[in-house]
N, C-alpha and C positions, 0 to 999 in steps of 0.2 A: 334111521332115517338119513334123510341128504340136509345138508345146510349148504346155503350158498352166502355168498361175500362180492359185494361188486365193489368195482373200483375204478377208476379214470373218471369221471365227473369232473366239470367246474365252467371256468367261464370263458367264453371266444367269443371273438367279433364275428358277426354275420361273416357268411359264407368261409369262414375255418371250420376245421377237423376237428373232431377228437374222437379216441377209442376207447368205449369200454369193455371191461373186463369181469366174468363172473367166475369164480372158484368153486366146483364143488367137491364137498367133499362127505364122507359117512358110507354109504351103500351106491356109493357110484356106478355100478356096474348095470343096474337096475334101471337109470335113467334112460328114457326114452327120449321124449320132445323136450328141449330147452329152446325159452322165449325173451324176448325182450317187450316189456311194456312202458310205455309214460304214463303220467299222469300230472296234467297239469293244474296250477291251482282251481280251486272251486271245479270241476271237470272231473269224470269217472274216468279210472285207469282205463286203459286200450293196447290194443296190441301192437307191438311195431313190424316185429318178427318173428318168424320163429323156424327152426332147424331140427331135424328127426337126425337119430344116430347114425344113417346112412346117408345123410346130407342135402337132402331133399330141404327146401326153401320157400319160404312164403313172406311177404311185405305187404303191410298196410301202403294203400295207392299214394300217398303222402310220401313216402321215402321212398317208394321206388325209384332206382337209378342214382339215388345220393347217400344210402346207406346199404351197408354189406352186412349177415350176420355170416359169423365163420366159427365152426367147431375142432379143437383138438382133444380126442378123444383119450388118449393119453394122458394130456395134462386134466383131463374131467374142467375143461376151459369152453365158456362160450365166449364171443366178442361181437360188439355193433362195431362196426368203422361208421364212423357218420361226418358226411362230406356236406360241404355246400349249406353250411347250418343255416337256419331260419331264424328269425328273432321268437318266432311262433313253437320253435322246437324246445323251449324254455320248459323243464319239467323234471321232474323227480323218475328218474329211469331204473325201470324193476326187472330182476330175472325172474324167471321160473321156470322151474325142471317137474316133469310130468314123471313118475316113476312106474315101474311096473308093478312092484311089490306097495301092496300095503301094509304100513306099520301103526296097527291104533288105527286101522280106519283111514287113515293119512294117505294120500299121494301125489299131491299137489305142494310143492316147499317154493315160498319168495326169497329174497332176497330182503334186506334194509334197507335195498334203493339209494341210489346216486344222482345227487343234483346236478341237473345241466343249465348253465345260462347263458345266453345267445343275448349277446348287447348289439345294437343297431349303430 
């Protein structure tokens, strides 16, 4: 299986920046796509950005030009650089990994989440 641990959340003023990290452990060689999702209070979890093992990226329209997802395959870590943060960016940010190998039928893994709060 795969375990994911996020870090880097916190409180920042509007216009500021944060860098989130998600470290994977376990069967990391089987991980294909890694992604960041956000879940604001009272809302559904939404895709922020994802990245394949080859480095292809995809972003939600709301973060294009402000957020950058990157990946260090040697460290089994995915990052989310968040710039020009807005108060509406306040959410719990979750890391997700999709594995090419199913273990007990499971191939999607989530981290525990890290809180991002943006003050106006």
